[in-house]
C-alpha positions as CSV (number, residue, x, y, z in Angstrom):
1,M,-7.2,-12.1,20.1
2,N,-2.9,-12.5,20.1
3,W,-0.1,-10.8,18.8
4,Q,0.3,-12.8,15.8
5,Q,-3.3,-11.6,14.5
6,E,-2.4,-7.8,14.9
7,I,1.0,-8.1,13.5
8,A,-1.0,-10.1,10.6
9,Y,-3.8,-7.6,10.4
10,F,-0.8,-4.4,10.7
11,F,0.8,-5.6,7.4
12,G,-2.4,-6.7,6.1
13,G,-3.8,-2.8,5.8
14,L,0.1,-1.8,4.9
15,F,-0.8,-4.3,1.8
16,L,-3.7,-2.8,1.4
17,A,-2.7,0.7,0.9
18,N,0.2,0.1,-1.1
19,A,-1.8,-1.8,-3.5
20,L,-3.8,1.5,-4.1
21,P,-1.2,3.7,-5.9
22,H,0.0,1.1,-8.0
23,Y,-3.5,-0.3,-9.1
24,I,-4.7,2.3,-10.4
25,S,-1.9,4.0,-11.9
26,G,-2.1,1.2,-14.1
27,L,-5.6,1.3,-14.4
28,M,-5.4,4.7,-15.6
29,G,-2.5,3.8,-18.2
30,H,-0.1,5.7,-16.0
31,A,3.7,4.5,-15.4
32,F,4.5,4.7,-12.2
33,Q,7.6,3.7,-9.2
34,S,7.8,-0.1,-8.3
35,P,10.2,-2.3,-7.1
36,F,11.3,-3.4,-10.2
37,A,12.3,-0.2,-11.9
38,T,15.5,0.9,-11.9
39,P,16.6,1.9,-10.5
40,R,14.3,0.1,-7.7
41,G,11.4,2.2,-6.7
42,E,12.4,5.4,-8.2
43,G,12.4,4.7,-11.4
44,Y,9.2,3.8,-13.9
45,S,7.3,0.9,-14.3
46,T,5.2,0.5,-17.1
47,S,1.6,0.3,-16.5
48,V,0.8,-3.6,-16.7
49,T,3.8,-4.1,-14.2
50,N,1.7,-1.9,-11.7
51,V,-1.4,-3.6,-12.0
52,V,0.3,-7.0,-11.6
53,W,1.7,-5.2,-8.3
54,G,-1.0,-3.7,-7.4
55,F,-3.1,-7.2,-8.0
56,V,-0.2,-9.0,-6.0
57,N,-0.3,-6.4,-2.9
58,L,-4.3,-7.0,-3.1
59,V,-3.8,-10.8,-2.9
60,A,-1.5,-10.5,0.0
61,A,-3.3,-7.9,1.9
62,Y,-6.6,-10.6,1.6
63,W,-4.9,-13.1,3.1
64,L,-3.6,-11.0,6.0
65,L,-7.0,-9.6,7.1
66,V,-8.9,-12.0,6.0
67,R,-7.4,-15.8,6.1
68,V,-5.6,-14.9,9.3
69,G,-7.5,-15.0,12.6
70,D,-11.1,-14.0,12.9
71,F,-11.3,-10.2,11.5
72,D,-14.5,-8.9,12.8
73,I,-14.7,-4.8,11.6
74,H,-16.8,-4.1,14.7
75,N,-13.3,-5.2,17.1
76,L,-11.2,-2.0,17.2
77,V,-8.0,-3.2,17.6
78,H,-9.2,-6.0,15.0
79,V,-9.6,-2.0,13.1
80,G,-6.8,-0.3,14.2
81,A,-4.4,-2.4,13.5
82,P,-4.7,-2.3,10.0
83,G,-5.5,1.1,10.3
84,L,-2.0,1.9,11.3
85,G,-0.4,-0.3,8.6
86,M,-2.7,1.9,6.4
87,L,-1.4,5.3,7.8
88,L,2.5,4.6,8.4
89,I,3.0,3.1,4.5
90,S,1.0,6.3,3.0
91,L,2.9,8.6,5.0
92,F,5.7,7.1,3.9
93,A,5.1,6.6,0.0
94,G,3.4,10.5,0.1
95,R,6.8,11.5,0.8
96,H,9.0,9.0,-0.8
97,F,6.9,9.3,-4.4
98,G,6.5,13.2,-3.5
99,K,10.0,13.4,-4.6
100,F,9.4,12.5,-8.4
101,N,6.2,13.4,-8.5
102,G,6.6,17.2,-6.6
103,G,4.6,16.4,-4.1
104,N,6.9,17.5,-0.9
105,A,7.0,21.6,-2.1
106,A,4.0,23.8,-0.5
107,K,3.1,25.7,-3.1
108,A,2.2,29.4,-2.6
109,S,-1.4,30.7,-2.9
């Protein structure tokens, strides 16, 4: 496996994880932050915008994971690269969106 495939798989995982909150929020009919809102990445976009943006991210993930190289789910490097991409974008998104949705403050019992 060459390093270009590992980079593609990393970004495939990143796009896959980014697709989930947008697509699911849109399916539920909820507004959610997106790059198309004002201010960018902080304001809320419509549920339809989020469904479309989530779907675009799913297509990008598919392209990078399935169409680049020969992805093998039994290969630790093939699974680890997208897993790392998913983890890093998820940590970033949780922290970023937590500012707007109350998810960064621990609640006392």
